[in-house]
C-alpha positions as CSV (number, residue, x, y, z in Angstrom):
1,Q,156.8,42.9,125.9
2,V,155.9,44.3,122.6
3,R,155.5,41.9,119.7
4,L,154.5,41.8,116.1
5,V,153.4,38.4,114.6
6,E,152.9,38.0,110.9
7,S,150.8,35.2,109.3
8,G,149.3,34.4,105.9
9,G,152.3,33.6,103.8
10,G,152.6,30.5,101.7
11,L,153.1,29.1,98.2
12,V,151.0,30.6,95.5
13,Q,151.0,30.4,91.7
14,P,151.8,33.5,89.6
15,G,148.6,35.6,89.3
16,G,147.3,34.4,92.6
17,S,146.5,36.3,95.8
18,L,147.5,36.2,99.4
19,R,146.5,38.3,102.4
20,L,149.1,38.9,105.1
21,S,148.2,39.8,108.6
22,C,150.2,41.3,111.4
23,K,148.9,41.4,115.0
24,A,150.5,43.6,117.6
25,S,150.6,42.8,121.3
26,G,152.0,44.7,124.2
27,F,151.4,48.0,122.6
28,I,149.0,50.4,124.3
29,S,146.5,52.1,122.0
30,S,148.1,55.5,122.5
31,V,151.2,54.1,120.9
32,F,149.7,51.9,118.2
33,N,147.0,54.2,116.9
34,P,149.2,57.2,116.0
35,S,152.0,55.1,114.6
36,T,152.8,54.5,110.9
37,L,152.7,50.8,110.1
38,A,154.7,49.2,107.3
39,W,155.3,46.0,105.4
40,Y,158.9,45.3,104.3
41,R,160.2,42.3,102.3
42,Q,163.6,40.7,101.8
43,A,164.4,38.4,98.9
44,P,167.4,36.1,99.0
45,G,170.6,38.0,98.3
46,K,168.8,41.4,98.4
47,Q,168.4,44.2,100.9
48,R,165.2,44.6,102.9
49,E,162.9,47.1,101.1
50,M,159.7,48.8,102.2
51,V,156.7,47.5,100.3
52,A,153.9,49.6,101.8
53,S,153.1,51.9,104.7
54,I,150.0,53.4,106.3
55,T,149.8,56.4,108.6
56,R,147.5,57.1,111.4
57,L,145.3,59.0,108.9
58,R,145.3,55.9,106.7
59,E,147.5,57.7,104.1
60,T,149.2,54.9,102.1
61,N,152.5,54.7,100.3
62,Y,153.7,51.8,98.0
63,V,156.9,50.9,96.3
64,E,156.4,51.4,92.6
65,V,156.5,47.8,91.6
66,V,153.5,46.8,93.7
67,K,151.2,49.8,93.0
68,G,147.8,48.6,91.8
69,R,148.4,45.1,93.0
70,F,149.0,45.4,96.8
71,T,146.7,47.1,99.4
72,I,147.7,47.9,102.9
73,S,145.1,48.4,105.6
74,R,144.9,48.7,109.4
75,D,142.4,47.9,112.1
76,N,143.3,49.9,115.3
77,A,140.7,48.1,117.4
78,K,142.4,44.8,116.7
79,K,145.9,46.3,116.7
80,A,146.5,44.8,113.3
81,V,147.8,45.6,109.8
82,Y,147.1,43.7,106.6
83,L,148.6,43.4,103.2
84,Q,146.4,42.2,100.4
85,M,148.5,41.0,97.5
86,N,146.9,40.3,94.1
87,S,148.4,39.4,90.8
88,L,151.4,38.0,92.4
89,K,154.6,37.6,90.4
90,A,157.7,35.4,90.9
91,E,159.6,38.5,91.8
92,D,157.3,39.1,94.8
93,T,158.9,36.0,96.5
94,A,160.5,37.1,99.7
95,V,160.1,37.1,103.5
96,Y,157.6,39.7,104.5
97,Y,158.0,41.6,107.7
98,C,155.7,44.1,109.5
99,N,157.2,47.1,111.3
100,L,156.0,49.5,113.9
101,E,158.7,52.1,114.9
102,N,161.7,49.9,116.1
103,T,159.8,46.7,116.4
104,W,159.8,44.0,113.8
105,G,158.0,40.7,113.4
106,Q,159.7,37.4,112.7
107,G,158.6,37.4,109.1
108,T,156.4,35.2,106.9
109,Q,157.6,33.5,103.7
110,V,155.8,34.3,100.4
111,T,156.7,32.1,97.5
112,V,155.3,32.7,94.1
113,S,156.0,29.8,91.8
114,S,154.3,27.5,89.3
């Protein structure tokens, strides 16, 4: 059974940092390694949006509002993808999900508040 499990969310003050992790299980390397991995988020009352993605060649793409603050990375040996989030703002508050093809994690809550 393929699974994605996120961790690392929490409550942080504006300007703070968090590092989200997503570990994949049940995927064989020939599926995981060539896949594009992505982080999405969904805030209350809003549609889910893609935040960042990383291809097998480690080419990255970010939604404009997080450029320069968030960094996505991957570790194929650990079958993991990460999202380093710096200079967090209240508007970054959302449930963050990782995605690999048609598989989604359960999400991790990020709350930015003083």
